[in-house]
N, C-alpha and C positions, 0 to 999 in steps of 0.2 A: 621702543617698547614692543614686546612680542605681540603678534596678532592673536586674536582669540582662537582657541582650538575647537574644532567642530567634529562631532561624531557623525559619520555617514554609514548607514547600514547597507551592505551588499548581500542581501538575503531576505527571506520572508518569514523569519522565525522570531526575531526580537533581539534586543541588544544584550550582549554578554556583560558589558560594563554597566554598573548602576550609575545613571546620570541624573537620578531623581533627587539625590540628597543635596542639601543646601550648599555643602562645601564644594562639590563639583560644579554646581550652578554658578557659584561666586567666582570660580576660576574660568568661567567662560565656556563650559561644555554645553553643547546644544545637541539634542537628539533629533536627527533628521531621518524620517522614515520614507525616503523616496529614492528608489534605485536610479531613477532618471538623472538625478543630480550627479551620481557617480559616472553614469554613461557620458554625460556632457563633459565632465572633467577629463575623461579618457579619450576624447575625440582627437586631441593633439598629443602625439608622443612626447613632445617637449614638456608638456605640462604634467606628465605622470612620472614622478620620481619616487622610488620605494626604498624603505629600510624596515628592519624588523622591530625597531624600538618605538614604543609610544611614550615611554617614561622620560626620554631625553628632552631637554628644554630646547636645544638647538641642534641642527645638523652641522657637522663639521664643514662640509662643502658639498656642492652639487655633484662633484666627481665621486666623492665617497658614496653618495646615494646611488649614482648611476651604475656602480659596480654590481648592485643587486637587481637591476631592472629586469634582465632577462629571466632569471629564476623566479622572481616574484610575479612577473607577468604570467608565466605559466601557472604558478600557484593560484593567482587571482582568477584566471579563466576556469580552472578546475573548480574552484570554490563557488564561483557564480553559476556554473553549470549544474552543480549538485546542491540543491536547496537544503538538504539536510545538514550541510556544513554552514555554520553561521560565521560570517566574516565581518569584522568591524574595521573601519578605516578612519583614521584621523587625518584631516587635511587643514592646511593653513597657508597663508601667504608667507613666503620667505624670499627676501631679496627680489621682490616683484615676480617671483616664480611660484606657481602652484606646486606645493609639495604634498604628496599623499603618503602618509606614514602607516604602514601595516601595524595596527595597534595590538590586536589580539585575534587569534583564530582558534576556535574550538567549536565542537558541535553541541548545540543545545539539544539536538535530537541525535545522539550518537548511537548508531545501531551496531551491535556486536556482529562479528562475522557469522554467517549462517553455518549451521551444521549440515554437512553434505554426506550422504550415504551413496557411494558410487555403485553402479550396477555390477553384478557379478558376471554378466554376459555383455555382448556388444550393446553399446548405448543406443537406444532407439527412442526413448521417451523420458520426460521429466515431470515430476509431481512436486509442486511447491505447497507446503502446508504450514499454517500459522497456528501458534499456540494460543491458549487462553490467558486471561489476566493473571499476572504474577508467575507465569510459566517462563520457559525459555526453550530454544530449539533443541538443546541437548536432552533435557528431560522429556520433552514431547516426543522426540524421535525414538527414544528408548522405550517409553511407555507404549506408543502406538505400534512400532515395528516388532516389538517383542511379544505382542498379544497375538495368540494363535486362534484359528477358527477352522471350521470345516468348509473347504472350498467346493461345495456342491452347488449345482444350479438351482437357483430359487426362482420359481415362476411367480410373477405377480398375480394377484387376484384381479377381477374386473374393476374393482373400485380403485380410485386414485390414491386413497389413503388406507393402508392396511398394515397388519402386524405380520412380521416375518417369523418363521420358525424353521428349524432344521434339525435333523438327527445327527448326532456326532459320528464322524467317520475319520478318515485320514486328515490330520491337521496341517495347517500351513500358516505362514505369516504373509503380510503384504509384500515384503521384500523377496520371499521365496516364490511367491505366486507371480511376481513381476521381475524376473532376473535381469531384464534389459532396461529397467527403469532407474533413473537417478532420482533420489529423494533429496529435496532441499528444505531444511527447516530453519527459516529466519528467526531471529530473536528481536522482540520489540525493544524500543529505546527505554532506558531507565527513566521513569517519570513518577511524580507523586500521584497516587490514586486516592481520591477523596473517600471513596467507599471503604478503603482500608486504613482510614485515619491519617491520610496524607503520607503513608509509607512510600518510600522510593522503591519502585519495583518495575520489572519489565512489563510493559503494556503497549498496546498499539495506540491507545488514546485514554483519556481520563474518564472515569465513571464516578458519578456522585452517589448513586443509590442502587444496590443490587436488586432491590424489590421493585423499584420504579425507574426503569431505564430512561424515562423522559425527564426526570428531575435533574436539573443542572446540565441538560444536554448540550447547551451552548459551550460549556467548558471542554467538550470533547473535540471541538473544531480544530484547534492547533495540532493535536495529535493525529487526527484524521488527515489533515493536510500534509503533515510531515511524512506519515506512513504511506499515504497514497503515492507521494513522489518516490520515496525509497523503494517501495514494492514494484511500482510500474517500471522503474529502471532495472530492477532485478529480473522481472519477467521479460522485458525486451532484450536484455543481455542473454538470457537463456534461450530465447527464441532464435537469436542469431546463430547459436550453436546448433539448434535443431534444424534450422534452414540449411545449414551446411551439410547436415546428414541426409535430409530428405529432399533437398532442392528448395531454392528460394521461393517463399510463398506457401510452402507446404508444411513447415514445422509446427504450425499452430495445432494441427490435428493431433499432435503427440505431446501436448502440453496441458496439464491439469493444474488448477489452482484451487485452494480451499483452506479450510481451517476449522478448528473446534472452539466453541464458546465465543469469546471475544474475537478469536481468529476468524470465525465464521462471519461475525458481524463486519469485521474489517474487509473480508473478501467480498461480501455482499455490496458494501459501499464502493469498493474499488470497481466492481462490475458495473454498477449504475453510473459511476463517474464518466465512463467512456474513455478513460486514459489508456486502457489496453483493449479497446474494442477490436475484435478480429485477431487478437493475439493468443487466445486461449480456447482450447477445444472443449473444456468442461469445467464446471465449478462445483466443488463439494462443500456444503454448508452443514456442519455437524453441531447440533444443539446450540443454535445461535439466534440472533434477532437482527432486525434492520434498524440501524440508527436513523433518527429523524423520519420514521415511517409515516407518521401522520402528515408531516409537511410534504413528503414525496408523493404520498397518495393524493393529497389536495392539489398538487401541481399537475396531476394528470386527470383529475376529475372535475376541476373547477372551470375548465374551458370547454364549451360545446364544439369547438373546432378541431379537437383532436380525434380524428376518425380512424386512423390506422395505428397499428402497433408501432410503426416507426415514429409517428407523431408523438405518441405517448412516451416512447423511449427517449426521444429528443427532449421532451419537456422535463422528464425526470432527471436526465443528465444535465440539462441546463440549470436546474435548481441546485443540484449537488455541486456543480462546478462553480456556481456563483457563491455558494456557501463556503467552499474551500479556496476562493479567490483564484481559480484556475481560468485561463483564457478560454473563451467559447470555442467549441469545436467547429471547424470550417472544413467543408469537403475539399476546398482548394489546397488545404494544408496537408492533405493525406496523399501518400504515394499510391501508385497503381497497385502495388503489392498489398498495401494496407486495405485498400478498397476491395480487392479480391478476397482477402482473408475475412473481411467483415461481411462478405456475401451480398454486397449491394446488387440488387437486380435479380437475385435468385432465392430470396426469402429465407436466408440462413438465420436461425435463431440460436441464442445462447442456451446451452444445455446445462441445467442446474439439477443437482441431486441434494435434497434436504433429508437429513435423518434427525430424529428427535425421540426422547424418552417420554413415555406416558407418565412416569412417576417423577419427572424432573421438577424439583421444587425451586431450584436456583434459576433455571431458564424455562419459564412456563411454556407448555406445549402451545398455548394460545399465541405466543409471540412467534413461534416457528410457523404456525399456520398463517398468521398475518403476513409474515415475510414472503411465504409462497404465493399468497394471493396477489400481492403487489407486483412481484416478479412476473406473474402470469399476465397482469394488466399491461405490462410494458413489452409483452411478446416473448418472454423467455419460455423455453420448453422445460417445464418443471416436473420432476418426479419427486414424490415424498413418501418416506416409510417411517412408521411409528413403531417403537419397540417397547416391550415391558421392561424398562430400565430407568435409572435416574439420570443424573448429569454426568454421564460417562459413555462408554461404549460397551458392547457385549459381543459374544461370539457371533450371534446372528447378524448384528449390525455390521461387523467387520466383513462377514461373508457377503452381505449385500453391497457393501462398498467395493469389495474386490470384484464382484460381478459387474458393477456399473463401470468401474475403471476399465476392465477388459472390454466392455462394449464400446466405450469411447475410443480406446486405442485400436481395436479391431476395425472400427469405422474409418480411422485414419489410414490403416494399411490398405483399405479398399479404394481410397481416393486416387 
């Protein structure tokens, strides 16, 4: 009699195959959500035999299975290294040998290829920008980069919160203003969004209620987890390219990350998570909010022992990482280059630029102000501008963004 078939998940997203119905349960399918089980099974090369078919009842022979071992081992390593790919393995005893059958592989969080706008001059910098809910990289890049503005110098008022204004003159776009900059516009994974009636659409995480972002907030955790991993890998990959251009350890000065609306919220969460600490020169948060703001704020105000910015940063990061089931950050895990980029010992702060519309009814100005307050509490260097606009951008806000980007990149050139 055949031994029971067990499902083993090698990934952090959830099973592709439904093992909850009674039919599968009666056939001996068991859901095991423990990656360590798979790790133990792979300790001995003789115990790991692979084939592509889950549907087959029996394997023809061990030799047949062994012909796929090398290719599938490579595939397995890639899948387990990239958490946004969900891999399911079926294992059972066969002739006293442990046979692992690759049953299905597909991404539960499949991210389309980013839209990339290459520089028109020598590549010196990269800006990664995230779209809002139900958007995509193609539409966002077209809307943002085709919007023109007057690239004049806008001097801030003495107050930290002010309205910008400018007089029309010669117009430009972000891409013409920054000819040496590569723009990358990732697209969120297709996922059901509760606030849109469960419609499957591109989003970085689920949202329950556009009017109250705290309602059903726990359902955003899987998307935040998946998107944090995907985006951190994208950022680190791009930093490798910039390090080759500017010298190892110097590329971060020339890398900016940000987003609009939900893209801003995702960028903010990624910043606090610490996954890309020391990798980014500046963060743009346009018309966004901070997911789990109340809990993050409580994590840095509830303890009387958090005296420094670093203490509060570590506390906020620890909360977010625990929420996303990420391993705690340890200094011993970080390379010398990472520590240098993070500015340990020289007081380097994350530079953040928040823009918001005073007439924004979809993303209340209050939420943007609260986001800025918490980021300042954890030691970020936050600048914020408010404009007479709704939930979009305007010529004045684009001019302000262009000026801020130039300031970040010019600072990198001086390093």
